[in-house]
KOLTORNU-425598 format. One line per 10 residues: number of its first residue (from 1); for each residue x, z, y of N, C-alpha, C, CB. Coordinates in steps of 0.05 Angstrom, whole numbers, always signed. Each point is the difference from the previous one (the first is absolute). Glycine has a CB too. Layout:
<dopas>
NUM) X:Z:Y:X:Z:Y:X:Z:Y:X:Z:Y | ...
</dopas>
This chain:
<dopas>
1) -54:+378:-392:-8:-2:+29:-30:-4:+1:+46:-19:+13 | -60:+36:+1:-29:-2:+3:-7:-22:+19:-5:+49:-9 | -20:-59:+8:-8:-22:+18:+4:+7:+29:-34:-14:-34 | +27:+39:+42:+3:+8:+28:+30:+1:+8:-42:+27:-4 | +59:-18:-15:+29:+0:+5:+10:-28:+3:+5:+43:-25 | -14:-61:+8:+9:-28:+2:-8:-13:+26:-5:-3:-50 | -19:+8:+59:-9:-12:+26:+16:+11:+23:-46:-5:-19 | +53:+31:+18:+17:+11:+21:+29:-11:-3:-29:+41:+2 | +38:-44:-27:+27:-10:-5:+4:-28:+11:+0:+28:-42 | -20:-46:+39:+3:-27:+11:-11:-2:+28:-4:-18:-46
11) -4:+41:+58:-10:+1:+27:-23:-21:+4:+45:+16:+17 | -66:-12:-32:-23:-19:+0:-12:-4:+27:-9:+13:-47 | +12:+7:+65:-12:-2:+27:+11:-24:+16:-6:+50:-1 | +31:-58:-5:+13:-21:+15:-5:-28:-12:+34:+33:+14 | -47:-35:-37:-1:-25:-14:-20:-20:+13:+12:+25:-42 | -32:-15:+56:-18:-18:+14:+16:-17:+20:-38:+33:-5 | +58:-20:+18:+17:-14:+19:+15:-22:-13:+4:+42:+27 | +8:-37:-50:+17:-20:-14:-17:-22:-13:+34:+36:-8 | -59:-31:+3:-17:-21:-12:-13:-19:+20:-9:+32:-37 | +9:-24:+63:-12:-17:+20:+13:-27:+2:-12:+41:+25
21) +39:-44:-26:+12:-27:+1:-9:-17:-24:+39:+20:+24 | -44:-8:-47:-10:-15:-23:-27:-12:+7:+26:+30:-32 | -43:-13:+43:-27:-10:+7:+1:-21:+22:-19:+45:-12 | +37:-41:+31:+3:-20:+21:+10:-27:-10:+9:+37:+32 | +9:-36:-51:+10:-24:-13:-21:-15:-15:+44:+21:-3 | -61:-6:-11:-22:-13:-15:-20:-12:+20:+6:+33:-38 | -12:-19:+59:-18:-11:+20:+11:-25:+14:-17:+47:+8 | +43:-47:-3:+13:-24:+11:-2:-23:-19:+31:+29:+26 | -27:-24:-51:-2:-21:-21:-28:-12:+0:+35:+23:-27 | -55:-6:+29:-28:-10:+0:-6:-15:+26:-14:+38:-29
31) +22:-27:+52:-8:-12:+25:+16:-26:+6:-11:+46:+17 | +37:-44:-18:+17:-23:+8:+5:-20:-23:+21:+29:+34 | -15:-19:-57:+7:-17:-23:-24:-7:-18:+46:+20:+1 | -68:-7:+5:-25:-5:-15:+3:+3:-30:-15:-31:+37 | +29:+52:-45:+6:+4:-29:-3:+30:-6:+31:-40:-1 | -43:+45:-23:-3:+28:-9:-1:+0:-30:-24:+13:+43 | +40:+5:-56:+0:+3:-29:-4:+30:-5:+30:-41:-8 | -53:+48:-3:-7:+28:-3:+19:+15:-19:-48:-12:+8 | +53:+0:-31:+18:+13:-20:+28:+5:+11:-27:-21:-37 | +38:+0:+49:+27:+3:+11:+1:+21:+22:+8:-48:-10
41) -29:+48:+27:-1:+20:+21:-2:+28:-10:-22:-34:+29 | +5:+38:-50:-3:+27:-12:+26:+9:-12:-48:-10:-9 | +61:-7:-6:+26:+7:-13:+21:+7:+21:-12:-29:-40 | +13:+12:+61:+20:+5:+21:-5:+26:+14:+5:-49:+6 | -30:+55:-1:-7:+25:+14:+10:+24:-17:-41:-22:+21 | +36:+21:-47:+8:+23:-17:+31:+1:-2:-43:-5:-27 | +56:-18:+24:+29:-1:-2:+13:+11:+26:-3:-40:-31 | -7:+31:+54:+10:+10:+26:-3:+30:+3:-10:-45:+20 | -14:+55:-29:-5:+28:+2:+19:+17:-17:-48:-11:+8 | +53:+2:-33:+18:+15:-17:+29:-3:+8:-32:-7:-37
51) +40:-15:+49:+27:-2:+11:+3:+19:+23:+3:-48:-14 | -24:+50:+31:+1:+19:+22:+1:+29:-10:-25:-33:+28 | +9:+39:-49:+2:+26:-13:+28:+6:-9:-48:-4:-15 | +61:-16:+2:+27:+4:-10:+20:+5:+22:-12:-30:-38 | +10:+15:+60:+18:+4:+22:-3:+28:+12:-3:-49:+10 | -21:+58:-7:-5:+27:+10:+11:+21:-19:-41:-16:+24 | +37:+12:-50:+9:+19:-20:+31:+1:-1:-41:-10:-27 | +54:-13:+29:+29:+0:+1:+10:+15:+25:+1:-44:-25 | -14:+39:+47:+7:+14:+25:-2:+30:-3:-15:-40:+26 | -7:+49:-38:-4:+29:-4:+21:+12:-18:-49:-7:+7
61) +56:-8:-29:+20:+10:-19:+27:+2:+13:-27:-20:-37 | +35:-1:+51:+27:+0:+13:+2:+21:+21:+4:-49:-9 | -26:+53:+25:+0:+21:+20:+3:+27:-13:-29:-28:+29 | +17:+31:-52:+2:+26:-15:+28:+5:-10:-48:-5:-14 | +60:-16:+3:+27:+3:-11:+22:+3:+21:-15:-27:-38 | +11:+15:+62:+21:+0:+20:-6:+20:+22:+8:-48:-10 | -29:+64:+8:-6:+20:+20:+23:+19:+4:-49:-3:-11 | +54:+10:+36:+23:+17:+7:-3:+29:-11:+8:-29:+40 | -33:+38:-41:-5:+28:-9:-22:+1:-20:+16:+16:+44 | -16:+6:-60:-22:+5:-19:-26:+5:+15:+33:+18:-34
71) -31:-5:+57:-24:+6:+16:-14:-25:+7:+22:+41:+18 | -7:-62:-10:-13:-26:+7:-14:-12:-24:+36:-8:+35 | -24:+10:-59:-13:-11:-24:-26:+14:-6:+45:-10:-18 | -45:+37:+21:-24:+15:-8:-22:+0:+21:+30:+28:-27 | -23:-33:+52:-19:+2:+22:-10:-27:+10:+22:+42:+13 | -6:-63:-16:-6:-26:+12:-3:-23:-20:+24:+16:+40 | -19:-11:-65:+0:-22:-20:-20:+6:-22:+48:-11:+10 | -66:-7:-16:-22:+4:-19:+11:+8:-28:-28:-33:+26 | +52:+22:-33:+11:+7:-26:+7:+30:-2:+18:-47:-4 | -6:+57:+26:+7:+28:+1:-25:+18:+4:+44:-12:+17
81) -62:+3:+0:-24:+16:+5:-17:+4:-25:+0:-18:+47 | -3:-4:-62:-17:+1:-24:+16:+6:-26:-31:-32:+23 | +57:+35:-20:+18:+5:-24:-4:-21:-21:-2:+49:+9 | +2:-74:-1:-2:-23:-19:+27:-6:-12:-39:-19:+27 | +42:+18:-53:+26:-6:-12:+10:-27:+8:-12:+29:-39 | +38:-31:+44:+12:-26:+8:-4:-21:-21:+34:+24:+28 | -32:-16:-54:-3:-19:-22:-28:-13:+1:+32:+27:-28 | -52:-12:+35:-27:-11:+3:-2:-20:+23:-19:+42:-19 | +32:-34:+41:+0:-18:+24:+13:-27:-7:+2:+41:+30 | +21:-40:-43:+15:-24:-8:-17:-18:-18:+43:+25:+5
91) -57:-13:-24:-17:-16:-18:-22:-14:+15:+10:+33:-37 | -22:-19:+56:-22:-12:+16:+11:-23:+17:-23:+44:+2 | +47:-41:+9:+12:-21:+16:+5:-25:-17:+21:+35:+30 | -8:-31:-53:+5:-23:-18:-26:-13:-9:+42:+22:-15 | -62:-6:+9:-25:-11:-9:-14:-16:+22:-5:+39:-30 | +5:-29:+54:-13:-15:+22:+15:-25:+7:-17:+43:+18 | +44:-42:-18:+16:-24:+6:-4:-21:-22:+34:+28:+23 | -35:-20:-48:-4:-19:-22:-27:-13:+2:+30:+27:-29 | -50:-11:+34:-28:-10:+3:-2:-20:+23:-18:+43:-19 | +30:-37:+42:-1:-18:+23:+15:-26:-6:-2:+40:+30
101) +25:-37:-44:+16:-24:-7:-15:-18:-19:+42:+26:+7 | -55:-15:-27:-15:-16:-19:-23:-15:+13:+13:+33:-36 | -27:-19:+54:-21:-13:+15:+11:-23:+17:-26:+43:+1 | +49:-38:+11:+13:-21:+16:+7:-24:-17:+18:+35:+30 | -8:-31:-54:+7:-22:-18:-25:-15:-8:+40:+25:-16 | -62:-11:+13:-25:-13:-6:-8:-19:+22:-15:+40:-27 | +19:-32:+52:-6:-17:+23:+19:-24:+1:-18:+40:+25 | +43:-36:-31:+19:-22:-1:-9:-21:-20:+38:+31:+13 | -46:-22:-37:-10:-18:-21:-24:-16:+10:+17:+33:-35 | -34:-20:+51:-25:-14:+9:+5:-17:+25:-26:+38:-20
111) +48:-35:+33:+4:-14:+26:+26:-17:-1:-25:+36:+24 | +47:-24:-13:+24:-16:+3:+25:+18:-1:-26:-33:+28 | +48:+22:-36:+25:+15:-2:+10:+12:+26:+11:-29:-38 | -18:+17:+60:+9:+10:+26:-10:+28:+4:+0:-46:+19 | -23:+52:-31:-11:+27:+2:+19:+21:-12:-47:-20:-1 | +61:+11:-20:+19:+18:-14:+22:+8:+19:-11:-21:-44 | +22:+1:+59:+22:+6:+19:-9:+18:+22:+20:-44:-11 | -43:+38:+24:-10:+16:+22:-7:+28:-10:-18:-42:+23 | +5:+43:-46:-7:+26:-11:+24:+17:-7:-41:-21:-18 | +62:+9:+8:+24:+15:-7:+13:+12:+24:+6:-29:-40
121) -6:+13:+62:+12:+10:+25:-15:+25:+10:+14:-47:+12 | -41:+45:-12:-17:+23:+8:+4:+23:-19:-34:-31:+20 | +37:+25:-46:+3:+20:-21:+26:+15:+4:-26:-28:-32 | +48:+13:+37:+26:+13:+4:+2:+16:+25:+20:-38:-24 | -32:+28:+46:-1:+16:+25:-15:+26:-4:+3:-43:+27 | -25:+41:-42:-16:+24:-6:+15:+21:-15:-40:-29:+0 | +56:+20:-20:+15:+18:-17:+24:+12:+15:-14:-26:-40 | +30:+8:+53:+24:+9:+12:-3:+10:+29:+23:-32:-29 | -48:+35:+37:-4:+12:+27:+10:+29:+1:-40:-30:+7 | +36:+44:-29:+10:+28:-1:+18:+5:-24:-41:+14:+23
131) +46:-35:-40:+16:+4:-25:+26:-15:+2:-43:+6:-26 | +63:+3:+12:+25:-14:-1:+22:+15:+14:-24:-43:-3 | +49:+34:+1:+23:+14:+13:-3:+1:+30:+29:-15:-37 | -40:-6:+49:-5:+0:+29:-28:-10:+5:+50:-8:+11 | -70:+25:-12:-28:-9:+3:-5:-11:+28:-14:+35:-32 | -4:-54:+33:-8:-13:+25:-9:+21:+21:-12:-42:-25 | -2:+62:+16:-11:+20:+18:+21:+17:+14:-40:+2:-29 | +64:-2:+18:+22:+15:+12:+17:-17:+18:+1:+29:-40 | -9:-54:+45:+14:-18:+18:-18:-9:+22:+29:-16:-38 | -18:+3:+59:-17:-9:+22:-14:-27:-7:+30:+23:+32
141) -40:-25:-57:-12:-25:-9:-29:+5:-8:+44:-17:-15 | -53:+42:+16:-27:+6:-10:-22:-16:+14:+16:+45:-10 | -14:-47:+36:-20:-15:+15:+1:-30:-6:+3:+34:+36 | +21:-45:-38:+3:-28:-5:-9:-8:-28:+38:+0:+31 | -34:+18:-51:-6:-7:-27:-26:+13:-10:+49:-3:-8 | -65:+12:+26:-27:+10:-7:-22:-18:+11:+18:+47:-2 | -16:-54:+28:-20:-17:+13:-3:-27:-12:+10:+25:+41 | +12:-41:-44:-3:-27:-11:-11:-1:-28:+38:-12:+29 | -29:+28:-48:-12:-2:-27:-29:+9:-1:+45:+8:-19 | -51:+15:+33:-27:+11:-1:-19:-15:+18:+20:+44:-10
151) -10:-58:+30:-17:-16:+18:-1:-29:-9:+11:+31:+38 | +10:-46:-32:+1:-28:-7:+0:-5:-30:+25:-8:+42 | -9:+23:-57:+3:-4:-29:-27:+3:-15:+47:+15:+3 | -60:+7:+2:-26:+6:-13:-21:-20:+7:+12:+48:+0 | -14:-56:+25:-20:-19:+9:+6:-28:-12:-7:+26:+43 | +33:-33:-44:+7:-26:-12:-7:+0:-30:+38:-5:+33 | -32:+26:-47:-7:+1:-29:-31:-2:-3:+41:+28:-10 | -56:-15:+27:-29:-1:-2:-10:-29:+4:-3:+47:+18 | +16:-62:-1:-7:-28:+4:+8:-17:-24:+5:+6:+50 | +19:-1:-60:+10:-16:-23:-16:+4:-25:+45:+4:+19
161) -55:+20:-25:-15:+5:-24:-28:-11:+2:+27:+41:-9 | -37:-44:+33:-27:-11:+4:-1:-30:+4:-12:+44:+20 | +34:-55:-11:+2:-29:+5:+24:-12:-13:-24:+6:+43 | +27:-3:-70:+24:-10:-13:+2:-31:+0:-1:+41:-28 | -22:-54:+30:+0:-29:-1:+7:-14:+26:-35:+4:-35 | +36:+12:+57:+6:-12:+26:+30:-2:+6:-44:+19:+15 | +60:-9:-34:+29:-3:+3:+11:+10:+27:-2:-39:-31 | -8:+63:+39:+10:+13:+24:+30:+5:-4:-45:+21:+10 | +52:-12:-34:+28:+3:-8:+1:-2:-30:+11:+30:+40 | +6:-47:-50:+0:-7:-29:+28:-3:-11:-44:-23:+6
171) +48:+34:-30:+26:-3:-14:-5:-10:-28:+20:+38:+28 | -7:-60:-35:-4:-11:-26:+27:-9:-12:-47:-15:+12 | +48:+12:-38:+25:-8:-14:-5:-25:-16:+15:+48:-2 | +6:-66:+2:-1:-24:-16:+27:-2:-14:-33:-23:+31 | +34:+32:-56:+25:+2:-15:+20:+18:+15:-8:-46:-21 | +31:+34:+31:+20:+16:+14:-5:+0:+30:+33:-10:-36 | -53:-4:+45:-5:-1:+29:-24:+18:+8:+17:-48:+0 | -15:+58:+24:-23:+15:+10:-9:-12:+27:+17:+43:-23 | -43:-41:+28:-11:-11:+24:-15:+22:+15:-5:-45:-22 | +14:+50:+47:-13:+19:+17:-13:-15:+23:+33:+37:-11
181) -59:-35:+13:-15:-14:+20:-21:+17:+12:+9:-43:-23 | -18:+36:+47:-20:+16:+13:-11:-14:+25:+21:+41:-17 | -41:-29:+28:-13:-10:+25:+10:+17:+23:-41:-17:-26 | +60:+7:+42:+12:+16:+21:-21:+9:+20:+43:-25:-6 | -63:+8:+11:-21:+8:+19:-17:+23:-10:-1:-48:+17 | -6:+47:-43:-15:+22:-12:+16:+26:+0:-24:-33:-29 | +50:+31:+24:+17:+24:+1:+2:+11:+28:+26:-18:-38 | -26:+0:+58:+0:+8:+28:-26:+16:+7:+29:-40:+11 | -51:+30:-22:-26:+13:+5:+1:+28:-12:-24:-44:-1 | +33:+47:-24:+1:+26:-13:+19:+19:+15:-10:-22:-44
191) +33:+11:+53:+19:+17:+14:-11:+11:+26:+36:-28:-19 | -49:+11:+36:-9:+10:+25:-26:+17:-2:+20:-41:+21 | -36:+35:-41:-23:+17:-5:+9:+28:-9:-28:-40:-12 | +49:+41:-4:+9:+26:-10:+19:+15:+18:-5:-20:-45 | +15:+6:+66:+20:+12:+18:-9:+27:+12:+16:-46:+10 | -41:+49:+0:-8:+26:+10:+3:+22:-21:-32:-23:+30 | +25:+17:-55:+3:+21:-21:+29:+6:-5:-43:-16:-21 | +60:-4:+22:+29:+5:-4:+10:+19:+21:+6:-46:-19 | -14:+42:+44:+9:+17:+22:-11:+28:-2:+3:-41:+29 | -29:+43:-35:-13:+27:-1:+9:+16:-24:-39:-20:+24
201) +44:+7:-46:+10:+15:-24:+29:+10:+6:-29:-28:-31 | +45:+11:+43:+27:+8:+7:-1:+24:+19:+16:-47:-6 | -37:+47:+23:-3:+21:+20:-7:+27:-13:-15:-34:+33 | +0:+33:-55:-7:+24:-15:+26:+13:-11:-45:-18:-12 | +63:+1:+1:+25:+10:-11:+17:+11:+23:-2:-34:-37 | +3:+20:+60:+15:+9:+23:-10:+27:+10:+9:-48:+12 | -35:+51:-9:-12:+25:+9:+7:+23:-19:-38:-26:+22 | +37:+20:-48:+7:+20:-20:+29:+9:+3:-34:-19:-31 | +52:-1:+36:+28:+6:+2:+6:+15:+26:+10:-40:-27 | -24:+34:+48:+3:+15:+26:-8:+29:-4:-8:-42:+26
211) -15:+46:-39:-9:+28:-4:+17:+16:-19:-46:-17:+8 | +58:+3:-27:+16:+13:-21:+30:+1:+6:-34:-14:-33 | +42:+7:+58:+28:-4:+6:+17:+24:-7:-14:-30:+37 | +7:+54:-29:+16:+23:-6:+1:+6:-30:-12:+19:+45 | -11:-21:-57:-1:+5:-29:+16:-21:-16:-45:+21:+6 | +44:-46:+4:+15:-22:-13:+30:+5:+2:-38:-32:+10 | +47:+41:+13:+28:+5:+3:+10:+23:-18:-3:-15:+48 | -14:+35:-52:+6:+22:-18:+3:-10:-29:-24:+32:+30 | +8:-53:-37:+1:-11:-27:+17:-26:-1:-46:+20:-8 | +62:-24:+28:+19:-23:+2:-14:-27:-1:+34:+29:-22
221) -56:-31:+36:-13:-26:+4:+6:-9:+28:-37:+11:-34 | +49:-34:+36:+8:-10:+27:-17:-25:+6:+47:+18:-5 | -71:-13:+15:-19:-21:+5:+5:-13:+27:-33:+24:-28 | +16:-44:+34:+3:-14:+26:-3:+18:+23:-18:-41:-22 | +0:+61:+20:-4:+19:+22:+26:+15:+6:-48:+5:-13 | +64:+1:-7:+26:+14:+4:+19:-19:+14:-8:+28:-41 | +9:-53:+34:+20:-18:+10:-5:-8:+29:+7:-17:-46 | -33:+13:+54:-5:-9:+27:-11:+22:+18:-10:-45:-18 | +5:+68:+7:-9:+23:+16:-30:+1:+3:+43:-2:+24 | -54:+25:-17:-29:+4:+2:-12:-16:+22:+6:+45:-18
231) +7:-46:+41:-11:-14:+24:-3:-29:-6:+21:+33:+30 | -1:-46:-41:-2:-29:-6:-19:-5:-23:+47:-7:+16 | -49:+26:-35:-18:-3:-22:-29:+0:+10:+33:+23:-30 | -39:-6:+49:-27:+2:+11:-6:-26:+15:+3:+50:+4 | +16:-61:+11:-4:-26:+13:-6:-21:-20:+31:+13:+37 | -16:-13:-59:-5:-20:-22:-28:+4:-12:+50:-2:-10 | -57:+27:+7:-27:+7:-11:-22:-13:+18:+18:+43:-20 | -15:-39:+46:-19:-11:+19:-1:-30:-1:+7:+39:+29 | +17:-51:-31:+2:-30:+0:-12:-12:-25:+41:+4:+26 | -37:+9:-49:-12:-10:-25:-30:+2:+0:+42:+13:-24
241) -52:+9:+36:-29:+4:+1:-13:-22:+17:+6:+49:-5 | +3:-53:+29:-12:-20:+18:+8:-28:-9:+1:+33:+38 | +22:-36:-52:+8:-26:-11:-20:-10:-20:+47:+12:+8 | -60:+6:-22:-20:-8:-20:-24:-14:+14:+14:+38:-30 | -22:-28:+53:-22:-13:+15:+9:-27:+11:-18:+46:+11 | +43:-47:-2:+10:-26:+10:+1:-21:-22:+27:+25:+35 | -18:-16:-59:+2:-18:-23:-27:-10:-9:+41:+24:-14 | -61:-8:+16:-27:-8:-8:-10:-24:+15:-10:+47:-12 | +19:-50:+37:-10:-22:+17:+8:-28:-12:+4:+30:+40 | +18:-31:-54:+10:-26:-10:-19:-13:-20:+46:+16:+7
251) -54:-2:-29:-19:-12:-19:-28:-5:+12:+25:+22:-36 | -32:-6:+57:-26:-5:+13:+1:-25:+16:-9:+49:+2 | +30:-53:+14:+3:-24:+17:+1:-25:-17:+24:+28:+34 | -10:-27:-57:+3:-24:-16:-23:-4:-19:+49:+6:+3 | -69:+11:-3:-24:-3:-16:+3:+8:-29:-11:-36:+30 | +33:+50:-37:+3:+9:-27:-18:+24:-6:+48:-17:+1 | -55:+32:+19:-19:+21:-2:-23:-6:+19:+36:+34:-12 | -60:-24:+6:-24:-6:+16:+2:+12:+28:-27:-2:-42 | +14:-10:+61:+0:+10:+28:-10:+29:+3:-7:-47:+15 | -11:+55:-33:-11:+27:+1:+22:+21:-3:-43:-17:-19
261) +67:+9:+9:+22:+19:-4:+10:+11:+27:+13:-25:-41 | -21:+13:+63:+7:+10:+26:-10:+29:+3:-2:-47:+20 | -20:+53:-33:-12:+27:+1:+20:+22:-9:-45:-21:-7 | +65:+13:-8:+20:+20:-9:+14:+13:+24:+8:-26:-42 | -6:+11:+64:+13:+11:+24:-14:+23:+12:+17:-45:+9 | -43:+49:-16:-15:+24:+9:+12:+25:-11:-41:-28:+3 | +55:+26:-26:+13:+24:-12:+24:+10:+16:-16:-16:-45 | +25:+0:+64:+22:+8:+17:-5:+26:+15:+12:-48:+6 | -38:+53:+0:-7:+25:+14:+8:+24:-17:-38:-24:+24 | +30:+23:-49:+6:+21:-19:+30:+2:-6:-46:-5:-20
271) +58:-18:+15:+28:-1:-8:+19:+9:+23:-11:-37:-32 | +4:+30:+56:+16:+10:+23:+0:+30:+1:-10:-42:+25 | -12:+54:-31:-2:+29:+0:+18:+12:-22:-48:-3:+17 | +49:-10:-40:+17:+9:-22:+30:-3:+7:-36:-13:-33 | +42:-8:+46:+28:-5:+9:+8:+22:+20:-5:-50:-7 | -13:+56:+25:+6:+21:+20:+5:+27:-13:-28:-25:+33 | +12:+32:-53:+3:+25:-14:+27:+1:-14:-49:+3:-6 | +57:-25:-6:+26:+0:-14:+23:+1:+19:-21:-26:-37 | +18:+14:+60:+21:+0:+21:+4:+28:+11:-11:-47:+12 | -10:+63:-11:+1:+27:+11:+15:+19:-18:-42:-9:+24
281) +37:+7:-51:+14:+17:-19:+1:-14:-27:-14:+42:+25 | +36:-38:-39:+4:-12:-26:+2:+22:-21:+23:-40:+21 | -47:+50:-29:-1:+21:-20:-15:-10:-24:+1:+36:+36 | +11:-35:-60:-11:-12:-24:-29:+8:-5:+46:-1:-19 | -51:+27:+20:-27:+10:-7:-21:-6:+21:+23:+36:-25 | -14:-44:+49:-19:-4:+22:-3:-29:+9:+11:+46:+14 | +11:-60:-11:-1:-26:+13:+9:-24:-18:+7:+24:+42 | +5:-18:-65:+7:-23:-17:-25:-16:-8:+38:+26:-18 | -60:-13:+14:-25:-13:-8:-9:-21:+21:-13:+41:-25 | +23:-39:+50:-9:-20:+20:+9:-28:-8:+3:+36:+35
291) +20:-38:-47:+10:-27:-9:-18:-11:-22:+47:+12:+13 | -56:+5:-31:-17:-8:-22:-28:-8:+11:+25:+30:-32 | -35:-14:+51:-26:-6:+12:+1:-27:+15:-8:+50:+5 | +29:-55:+9:+3:-26:+14:-1:-23:-19:+27:+22:+36 | -13:-20:-59:+0:-21:-20:-28:-3:-12:+48:+10:-10 | -60:+12:+3:-27:-1:-13:-21:-12:+19:+13:+40:-27 | -13:-32:+51:-20:-10:+19:+4:-30:+5:-3:+45:+22 | +28:-53:-18:+6:-28:+5:-7:-17:-24:+37:+13:+31 | -27:-6:-55:-3:-16:-24:-28:+0:-10:+47:+9:-11 | -60:+14:+12:-28:+2:-10:-18:-16:+18:+9:+45:-19
301) -4:-45:+46:-16:-16:+18:+4:-30:-5:+3:+36:+34 | +22:-43:-39:+6:-28:-6:-13:-9:-26:+44:+5:+24 | -43:+12:-44:-12:-7:-26:-30:-2:+2:+38:+24:-23 | -50:-5:+37:-30:+0:+3:-9:-25:+14:+0:+50:+2 | +14:-58:+20:-8:-24:+15:+4:-25:-17:+12:+23:+43 | +9:-24:-59:+5:-23:-17:-21:-2:-21:+50:+4:+8 | -59:+18:-19:-21:+0:-20:-26:-10:+12:+22:+38:-25 | -28:-29:+50:-24:-9:+14:+1:-30:+5:-4:+45:+22 | +28:-56:-16:+3:-29:+5:-4:-15:-26:+32:+9:+37 | -23:+2:-60:-4:-12:-26:-30:-2:-6:+45:+17:-16
311) -59:+6:+20:-29:+1:-5:-15:-20:+18:+4:+48:-13 | +5:-50:+38:-12:-19:+19:+3:-28:-10:+9:+31:+38 | +15:-38:-47:+5:-27:-10:-16:-7:-25:+46:+3:+19 | -52:+17:-35:-15:-4:-25:-30:-5:+6:+33:+28:-25 | -44:-12:+43:-29:+0:+4:-10:-16:+24:+0:+43:-23 | +19:-51:+41:-9:-14:+24:+10:-28:+0:+1:+43:+26
</dopas>
């Protein structure tokens, strides 16, 4: 597989979106928890990227194998388009998963065992999202099992690896006994700070499922959009989008995020326009990207403002 084929295979264009929660989690650790570990952050960033690569690769392979027609394989799937042997694809998937797992174990060794449990949950969801006898993507659970791990889970891990001494969440063993302890208030902070990302990431999956409804039914995928219908799915899409802005108010009011974060609400002008476009028509090639744009604009604005607040605290 050539470098260009690999980048298309893992859909490198979408990886900036998946890495933003990692950056936001690191920024939260610096701003609120006043903790930063460069090595842990670098290793986590690489591990998260390769796990995301693996998830995308598994999705592409399963779509190729379960496609209803050969025409779909050759016209819509990178494996068929580039004539990449399945054996090569499988080797790449195993290699990326192994590499990501080993990096994760390195972080567990440097921090705490609780990271192993949280990481394994994210790892399993990533693998079984499209793999297994009944993949998550073929059930009405895609939205529920994508937003929380990629939003809350990733941001929580970013905090844990940078602030292991603060016992935000800790698991230890003493002979046959185990002790699970944590700071409920700190976990509450992480939860509410990450809630907008949870909602917006779930919305990306929902928008994708709405656009792919007919194609999914042909390939026997019965997603949430199929079960509740397009009209209710669009209402849910709108609610999740605006719910992210409502959720942002909580950490601002309680002082967990700086007051300057209010400026994120200026992005509502752009996001409302994206919501309107998606409400008018749900076509994958034309309007699915509106959900991604809304997430990017919201999260990138939040991250930028948080970085500015960190710089302000350092130099002022």
